[in-house]
C-alpha positions in Angstrom: -1.8 -0.8 -15.1 -1.8 -2.0 -11.6 -4.6 -2.1 -9.1 -2.5 -0.5 -6.3 0.1 1.8 -6.9 2.6 3.8 -5.2 1.6 6.8 -3.1 -2.5 5.2 -2.9 -3.9 5.9 0.3 -4.8 1.7 1.2 -6.3 0.5 4.5 -5.5 -2.7 6.1 -8.1 -5.6 6.2 -6.5 -8.4 8.2 -3.5 -8.9 10.5 -2.5 -7.1 13.8 -3.0 -3.4 11.7 -6.2 -3.9 10.8 -8.5 -0.7 10.1 -5.5 1.5 10.0 -4.6 3.5 7.1 -1.4 4.3 5.5 0.4 5.7 2.0 1.8 2.9 -0.1 5.6 3.9 -0.2 6.8 1.0 -2.4 5.2 -2.0 -4.5 6.8 -5.1 -5.5 4.4 -6.8 -8.4 6.4 -9.9 -9.0 5.7 -10.4 -5.8 2.1 -9.3 -5.1 3.9 -7.3 -1.9 3.9 -3.8 -0.8 5.4 -1.2 2.1 2.9 0.9 3.5 3.9 3.9 6.1 3.8 3.3 9.3 2.3 -0.3 9.1 3.7 -3.7 9.9 6.8 -2.3 11.8 9.3 -4.7 13.0 12.2 -4.7 14.8 15.6 -5.5 13.1 18.9 -6.0 14.9 21.6 -4.1 13.1 25.4 -4.6 13.4 28.0 -1.8 12.8 29.2 -1.9 9.1 31.4 0.8 9.0 33.3 3.0 11.3 30.6 5.6 13.2 27.7 3.6 12.3 26.2 2.9 15.8 24.8 -1.0 16.7 21.1 -1.4 17.6 17.7 -2.2 17.1 15.8 -0.2 14.6 11.9 -0.3 13.9 10.8 -0.3 10.1 8.0 -1.0 8.0 8.0 -5.0 6.5 6.1 -6.0 3.5 2.5 -6.6 3.4 0.7 -9.0 0.8 -1.4 -6.9 -1.7 -4.6 -9.3 -0.6 -4.7 -7.5 2.8 -5.1 -4.2 1.8 -7.8 -2.1 -0.1 -7.4 1.2 -1.8 -9.5 3.8 -0.2 -11.6 5.7 -2.6 -11.2 9.5 -2.3 -15.4 10.1 -3.3 -16.4 7.5 -0.9 -13.7 7.1 1.8 -13.9 3.7 2.1 -12.0 0.8 1.3 -13.1 -0.4 -2.1 -12.5 -2.9 -4.8 -10.8 -1.8 -8.0 -12.1 -2.0 -11.6 -10.9 -0.5 -14.8 -12.3 1.3 -17.4 -11.6 2.8 -21.1 -12.3 6.3 -21.5 -13.2 7.6 -24.4 -9.8 9.2 -25.3 -8.7 5.6 -25.1 -6.8 5.8 -21.5 -7.1 3.0 -19.1 -8.5 4.1 -15.6 -9.1 2.4 -12.2 -12.7 2.8 -11.1 -13.9 2.4 -7.3 -16.2 -0.8 -7.8 -18.9 0.9 -4.6 -19.4 4.3 -6.0 -18.4 3.7 -9.8 -16.4 6.8 -9.9 -12.6 7.2 -11.0 -9.9 6.8 -8.3 -7.1 8.6 -10.4 
C-alpha cells in the first residue's frame, strides 16, 4: 500500500504552487513522482505528427516529486502525514497522523 494513491486530494508543500490543492491523476511509484490535476503546469511546443493535427504550444501538468505534497485528511481538512494501521479484520488502512482517523 502506498502513502499517496490515485484520486487523493493533496496539498503542495513547496515550489511555485505552494499551498494549492489538487487531485492526484497518476502515480509513478518507481520514480516517487505523481501528476496532480492543475498543478505544475508547463508549456510544450508540439510539432504536427499527423495530417490535420495542429502544431502549437500546449499547457499540461508535469510530474511532482512525492515529497513535495501532503495528503489532505478528509476529517481535519489539513495536510497530514500518513501512517498505517491494521484493522481487526486484517485489512491494512492509511491513517492521518494528526487526528488519528482513517483516510480510506
